[in-house]
N, C-alpha and C positions, 0 to 999 in steps of 0.2 A: 692650521689654527682656525682659519675661517670655517672650514668644513666641520670641525669639532664644535665650534661655537654655535653654528647653525643647527647641528644635531641636538645639542643641549636645549636650544631655544624651542625646537620643534617638539621634543619630548615633554617640555614643561607646559607648552601651550596647546598641543593637539588634543582633540577629543579622544576618548577611548576607541571609538569606531575608526578614527583615522589611524591610530596606532595599530589596530588589528589588521587594517587593510594594507599597510605599507610593508615593505621589505625590511627585515631586521638585518643590518649589515654588520660584519665583524670589523675589527680594526683595520685589516688590510683591504677591506672592500670586496674581497673575493667570495665570501660566504654569505648566503642569505637564508632566512628561515621561513618555512611555510607554516602558517598559523591557521587556526580554525576561524572561518569568517563569521560575520554577524548572521544569526540564524532566524531573525524575526523578533518582533516585539514580545510575543507570548512564549518564546522558546528560550530557556535559560541554559540548558545543557543538552548534551547528546552523548552517544556511545560511539567510539571509534570502531566501526564495523569491520572494515578490511582495508588493506593497502592494495592499490592498483599497480604499484611499481615496487621494485626492490632496490636496496643499496647498490650503487654502481650503474643503474639505468640512466640513460640520457632522457631528459624531459625538456619540453619547450615551455615558453612563458604561457601561463594560464592553463597549462595541461593538468588534468586531475591526477593526483597521486594517492588520494585516500578518500574514503567515504564516511561521513558522519550520519548515524541513524538517530533521528529524533522521534518524538511521539507522533509526529505528523508526516514528515517528509524525510528523504535522504538528501544530504547536502555534500557537495564535493569540496575537498581541500585542494586547492590548485597551487602550482609552483609560481612564485612571484617573478622568477627570472628563468631564462633558458640556462641549462647547465646539467650537472650530474649529481644524483642523490648521494651525498656522503654518508649519512646515517639517519636513522629514525630516532626521534626523542621520545615519542609516546609509543604505546603498545596497543595491539588490538584488544578490544574489550574495556579500555580505559574510558572513564567518564570525563568528558572534556567540555570546556566552556569557550565562548568567543575569545580569541586572543591566545589560546593555548598553543604552544609550539609543538609541531608535529614532526618536522623533518628539517635537515640542514642540506642545502644545495650549494655545490661549488660551481661557480660560473666558468672556471677555467679548466677543471679536471677533465680527463678523457674517460669515456665509458670503460668500465672494467670488463674483461673477458675471462670466462672460466676456462683455463688451460693449465697444463703442467709444464713447467720450465724444462728446457732440454737437459740441464744438469740433473734434474730430479728424475726424468725419464731414464737417463743412462744409469744412474745409481740404482733405480728400481730394477732395471734389467740385469745389472751385474751382481747385485747382492743376492746370494743364494738364500733360499728359505732356511731358517734354523732347523736343526735336526729335532725330531720328535722326542719329547721327554720320556725317560724310561719310567715305566709304571712301578711303583713300590711293591716289593714282595709282601705278600700277605700270608702269614702262617696259617696252616690248616687247623681249624678248630672243630672239635666235635659238635655235631648239631645239638642245639639247645632245645630241649623238649618243653613245650608250654602247653598248658591246658587249653583246649579249644572252648571258647565261650559261645554260647548260643547267639545266633545272628538275628534273632527276632526283634531284639531291642533296637537294632540299627535300621531296620526296615520301617518305613512309614506305615502307619496304620491305614487300613482301607478308607477310613473316614476323612483322613487328611488330604487336602487338595495337592496335586502334583504340579508345582509351579515351575515355569521355565527357569533355567539358570540365569544368574545376573549377567553372565558373559554375553548373553544374547540381547541385552538392552543397552541403549545409548542415552546418556543424559546430556543435554545441551542447554545453554542459556537461552531464555526466551527473548526474542528481539523486542526492542522498545516499541515498535509499531504494533506488534501483537499484544504486548502488555496494555497499550493504550486502547486497542480495540476491545480487549477483554474487560477492562475497567469501565469503559463507556457503556458497553452492552449490559453489564451487571448493574451499573447505576440506573440504566433505563428500566430494567426490571424492578429494581427496588423503589424507584421514584414514581413511575407512571402506573395508573390503573389500566393495564393493557387489555384491550378487547379487539377481536378480529371479526370482521364480517366478510362474507364471500358473495361472489356472483360469477356468472359466466358470460362470455361475449362471443358472438358469431363473427368471425374474421373475414367472411366471404367478401363483403363490399370493399373493405379496406385493402385486401389483397388484390382484388380486381382493379382498384384505383392505382395501386403501385404498378401492376402489369401494364395498364393502359398508358401511363404517363412516365414510366421510368426513364425511357430514352430522351424524351423532351426535357425532363427535369434535369438530367445530367448535362445535357447540351447547354441549357441556359444557366444553370447554377454551378456546374462543375463539381457536384457532389451527388451521391446516390440518395434516393428517397427510401428511408427505412421506416420501421414500425415505431421506433422510439419517438420520433418527432410528432407523430399523430397522438401518441399517448401523452406527451408533454402538453400539446395543445388542448387535449381533452381535460387534462388535470387543471390547466389554467382556467378553462371554462367552469369546471366544477368548483374550484376554489373561489372564483368570483361569485358563484351562486351560493356557496356555503362558506362565507369568510371566517367562520369560527374555526374551520379546519386549518386555516392559514395563521391562526393566532397561537399564542403560547401563554402559559401561566408564569408569572414572575412574582413570587411571594404571595401577597394578597391581591395582586392586580392581574388583569388580563391585557396583554399587549396585542393589539390588532395591527397587522402589517398591511400597508396599502401598496405593497409591491410583492411580486411573486418571483422568488429565487428558487429554482428547482435543483435539488441535489440528485446526481445520477450515480448510483453505486457501480463501481468498477472493480472487478476482482483482478489482482495482480499476483505475481509469484511471491511477493512479500506480505500480502494481506489485502484486505478490503480498504479501498480509499473511496471518498465520496466528494468529487469535485462539484462545483456549483455553476450552473448556467444562470446568469443574472438577468433580471428584468425580462423574463420570458413573456410577460403579458404584451410586450411590444414587438415580439419576434414573429416572423413567418416561418413556414416549414424549412426553407433553405437555411435561414439563420440558425435555427435550432440544430439542424443536421451538421452544419459546419462547426458549431460550438461543441457538440457531442464528439465529433471526430477529433477535433483538436485536443480536447481534454483527455479522451481515451488514449490517444497516442502519447501524450505526456505522462499519463499514468503508467503505461506499459514501459516507458523508458525511465521511469523514476524521476521525471523532471518537473513534477507539479510543485508549484510554490505554495506557501502557507496561505497566501491571500486567495488562491484559487480553490481552497477547500474550506475557507472560513464562511460562516453564515449559513444561508439556506433556510427556506421556510417550509419546504415539503420535499420528500425524497421518493424517487422511483427506483425500484430494484427489479431487475429482470433475471430471475432464476431460470427462465425458460431456455436461455442460451446454454445451460448445462444439462437440460433435460428434466428440470423439476416440473412435476405435474401440479403440485399444490403445496403451499407452505404458509407459515404465519410469521411474517417479517417483524423485526423488532425496531421500534422507533429510534431515530437518530437524534439524540438530544442536541439543542433545546427545542426541537420541533415537536409537533403534536400528532403527526400521522405519517404513515408511509404506505405507498401502494406497491404491491407485489404482482409482477407479471409472471406468467408461466408458459410452458411449452404449448404449442399449437398441435392439437390432436384431432384427427377425423373421428367424429362421434355421431351416432344417429340422433337426430332431433326432429321434432314435429314442426313442419312448415306448411301453413295453410291446409292442415288436415292430412298431409302426407309425411311419411317418414323418409328423411333424406340424410345423407352423409354430409356433414358440414365441418369446416375447420373451426374448432372451438378452443377457447382459452379460459382457464379459471383466473379470476382476479381476487386479490385479497387486500383488504384495507385494515391495517392495525392502527388504532387510534387511542388517545388518552381519554378514558371515560370520565375522568375528573372534569374535563373541559367540554368534551363533545358527547352529546347524547346519541343514542342509537338511531333516532330519526334522522338527524343530520348526516350521520355516517352512511346510512343506507341510501339516502337521497344523493349524497356525493358520489357513491359508487355507481348508482343508477345513471347519473348524468354521464359518467365516463363510458358506461356501456352504450348509452344512446348515441353518443357522438362517434364512438369507434364503429358501431354498426351502421351508422348513416353519417359519414363525414360532411354531407351537405348542410347539416345543422350548424356547422361552424360558419358557413357563408351567410346563412340566413339569421344566425343568432337566435335559434329557437331550440 
């Protein structure tokens, strides 16, 4: 009686989040139900993407048994107790909300094993197969003579395209993350006055800097010195010189941000995600490298939280890791510009009157022309070029 009274009191007075987070016990206390957890302030529902376990499997407390795909991240549904999965209540592809029951777990049941009982094996061996059924006799009939119709009407005319058969096509449901990406990119095209300006940068000095100090950098900071940290530092310097690029239009107002949160585009098997490195204006090279490595690892593992992808005032996308020579990146709303990095290629350039082979990279800056004029965009990209080609400018602030 005390337990039942306490249960009624808890359900009457607990918040929805507490109820979603607790175990739902049956009357005998043996069964508990795994439910969809709280998914974030801005996420109201998700799609049950797939089950990681099957009925009869043994699970431990807090072990993931299913994955929920939202517009932004993938969230695990975990077992509240150790036990055996008795059954699934929801199905793959279902739209679920926080608190939706997904599975029933028995705390005392033993794991099921797929085997055939001895009696069944014996009966299967002893029972002979049934004799084949006799084919019904068919009376011989005289062949029916039909007039042969011309086949030309059945053949496609030469002007009609020969399409592949439908059997060679597959139709699958679009994942929620891909839908979100598609909608945001199309909204960006429909909202912004997109314009892209280009420049090229000589990577000789930066690559020499990495070669000269890579061992000492790893020894002191425990992380490798990559190219991205230098481009982030260069972007911070350019954003400070051209604060309009760090601003955004909001209705009839312009919002100037006095902080610089750089979003770094990361490609994953499930789609593009853009985690944010916050307050980069106060970071050194090592801090930025550690932040990038941590976020990239989480992105690959699907462990990014919604907070780690929210916000951002400027985006850097490096298509060069896939071999892209040049591109026109699309702005990540609600930002006003995005920097595109590309592959490093040895090209002939004129240096002090001589033609030399240098490691060159094309840079692209796509910006919202409603807010940013061409002058500011070109000066912004020129500042990045100057800093990357001569990193000493960062030390001297020139």
